[in-house]
C-alpha positions, 0 to 999 in steps of 0.5 A: 796270312792276315785277312779281314772280312771287309768287302770291296763292294761299296754297297755294303756300307761301313766297314765292320773290322779294322784292316790289318796289313799283309806285311809280306806282300807289301814288303815284296811289292815295295821292294820290287817297285824301288828296285825296278825304278833304280834298275830302269834309271840305270839301264834305260833312263830317268824318264823310264823309271818315273813312268814305272812309278807313275804306273805303280801310282795308277795301280794303287789308285785303281785298286783303292778307288775300285775304279773299274770301268766294267763295274761302273758300267754294269752298275748303271746298266743293271741298277741305274747308279751312275757315280762311276760314270760321272767320275769318268766324265770328270777324269776326261774333263780334267785331262782334256783341259791339259791335253788339248792345248798341249797337243795343239801346240805340238811341243811341251814338257821338253819334247814333241807330243802326239795324241792317240788318234786313229781311223774310224771304221768297221774295225773300231765298231766291231772291236769295241763291241767285242771288248765290251762283251769281254769286259763283263765276261772277263770281269774287267777292262784293260786297267781292271784286269791288271789291278785286279790280278795284282790285288790277288784276284786269281781268276783275273790271271786267266783273263790276263792270259787270254787277253794276251792271246787275243791280242796276238791273234788280233795282230795276225788278223789286222791286215784284213781289218784295216782293209775294211771301210774306214776314214783317215784318223780324225782329230777334233783339235785339227778339225775345229781348233783346240778351244772349240774342240774343248768346248764341245768335249766338255759339253758332251761330258756334262750332258752324259753326267747330267743324264746319269743323274736324271736316270739315277734320281728317277730310279732311286729317288736320290743319288747314292751316298758315300757311306764309308766311315773311314776318313783321313789317313786311314781311308787313304791307306786302306780305302775305299777312296771315293770314285771322284778321287780315283777319277782325279788320280787317273787324270793325273796319271795320263797327264804325267804319262804325256809329260814323260813319254810324249804320248798318252797312256795306253795298256794293251799294246804291251799285251800284244808285244808280250804275246808276240815275244812268247811266240818268237821264243817258241819258234814262230816267225812273228816278225814276218806278220804285216802288223810287226813289220811296221817300223814302230812295232818292229823296233818294239819286237826287237828291243827289250821290254824294259825299253817299252813304256807301256810294258813298264807302266803295266808292270808298275800297275800290277805292283802298285795294286799288290801294294794297295791290296796288302796295305788294305789287308785284302791280299788273300788269293783264292786258287779255286775258280768255278769252271763256268767262271773260268770259262767266262774269264778265258772267253772274255779275255780273248774278246778283250785282247782281240777287240782292243787290237782291231779297235786301236785301243782299249778303255784306256788307249781308245776311250780315255786317251783317245777322247782326251786326244780329241780323236773321233774314234774314241767317241765311236768306241764309247757307245760301241763298247757300252752296247757290248757291255749291255750284252755281256751283262745279260750273258753273265748269269749263263756263267754263274756270274752275278 
């Protein structure tokens, strides 16, 4: 297998070797993406096939931009570097510019639209905090877990497995959490109108970005520079992409998801579904759990996973990341994982899955899509998860993590 010594860490400066494609994995990934799209077009619909391709594009963008919410927040917490957070603010701003007027209208792209708007309460605060701790111990968020696993990070397979298990446990406990104090679902668009809500949101994004700039300059004297020596097609194919490019790409992914499916991008609902179907196969009567008796969840549980938009896009992310890693010459799985690191991956994955369920979403479904939908719960999720990241960052050395 062809590998190189190039690191994904941007802080190491210019690449020192010319990457060589991993031809076998890129052929497998490309074939799987093409065949998957053809199958979904024939078995489900053309829209489902396109959503699968959008997922693959998301995996490619996430990998090449190293667009990890986890690493971006940890870099800011430990070193005061805020480029990743500023890219997230740009991502949110671009998405809101399209989402707010579209959701206010209720219909666009030939279909009815609905946003990711959920209640605000105890479960959101606790769940987001647990998710934040899990991000740092597990080594990734929802999107980060998928693209890292697809890119050949074998430790993230353990995180993903625990993520799925935690998600199912969360569905079992959901009735208790929904009984805790909470408001009704609150949308800024419904409360104040699309234009005022957009103005408030854009101002908040600008303030957060400005704060990261001030802190980074105070800490380091200047903002970090992009030191990659690659340009043009070489950089597009092998990476790393600038964070800003990753932010724009993910905004386009969410906009495309809304246009094709009628609702924003999400990730972790599929993990709960996969885990529930696995338990059903083992004879557990999951269908009687209150969470799975709701009409939408019951329909998903009884249908094939190929009809589930989130599942199809998640698989696309994995395959897109595999193709990106192979194109960059970095697909080289290492199967030995230190025990402490493995323990952190499992513990972190359980917290990620459980936290995402009770908080009505993850960094994509609650933070990105929630805020882009004008949901107040997305704004509550953000500081709660960031606080969890601060604790998780402090716990990392206990598990031998840098």
